[in-house]
N, C-alpha and C positions, 0 to 999 in steps of 0.2 A: 418868497412863499413858503420857505422851509423844505422844499423838495430837494432830493439828492441831486448832486451835480457831478457827473463823470468828468475826469480829467482836470479837476481843480488842483492847484498847487497848494499844498499844506506845509506850513513852516512852523517850527516850534523853536523858541529862543529863550535862554536864561540870561538876563542882564547881569546877575551877580557872578556867574561863572563864565559867560561867553559861549556856553554850549549852544550849538545850532544844528538842527537836522531838518530835512525836508522830505516830502513824499508827494505822490500824485494819487488822487482818489480813483478808485476803480469804476467799472460800469455801474455799480450799485451805489456809488458815492462814498463807499467806505475806504478807510486807509488804516495802515498799521505802522507803528513805530516802536517795535520791541526794544528793550534794553535801555530805556531812558533813565537817567539818574533821578533820584528823588530831589524835589525842589520846587521852586515857583517859576512858572513859565509864562510867556506870551505866545498865544496860538493864533495864527492867521490863515485864512483861506481866500484864494483869489482865482479868478478865471476871466479871461477877456469876454466882455458882454454881460458880466454879472457884477453886482455890487460886492466889494470885498467885505469880509467879516473878520473882526479882531476881538480876541478875548484876552484881557489882561489879568494878571495875578491868578493864574490857573495853578492850583497846587496838585502836585503828583505825590501820592502817598503809597508806600509799599503795600502790595497785595490788593490794591483797588483796581477794579476793572469795570468800566462802564460800557454797556452794550444796549443799544436802543433798537 
């Protein structure tokens, strides 16, 4: 439905470098992963009882911040 999901496991992974980091979304569905290196990543979100979501080829660019 696109609604926020609290307690979702968020993972970001770079196939080219092997870099991996994870976080858990807060009560409002938001999460933060400061200090990520520039590059191309795969982002996934999952929580039991919900359909997992995966975004491939997500480009991280210096100085870019997306807030919705």
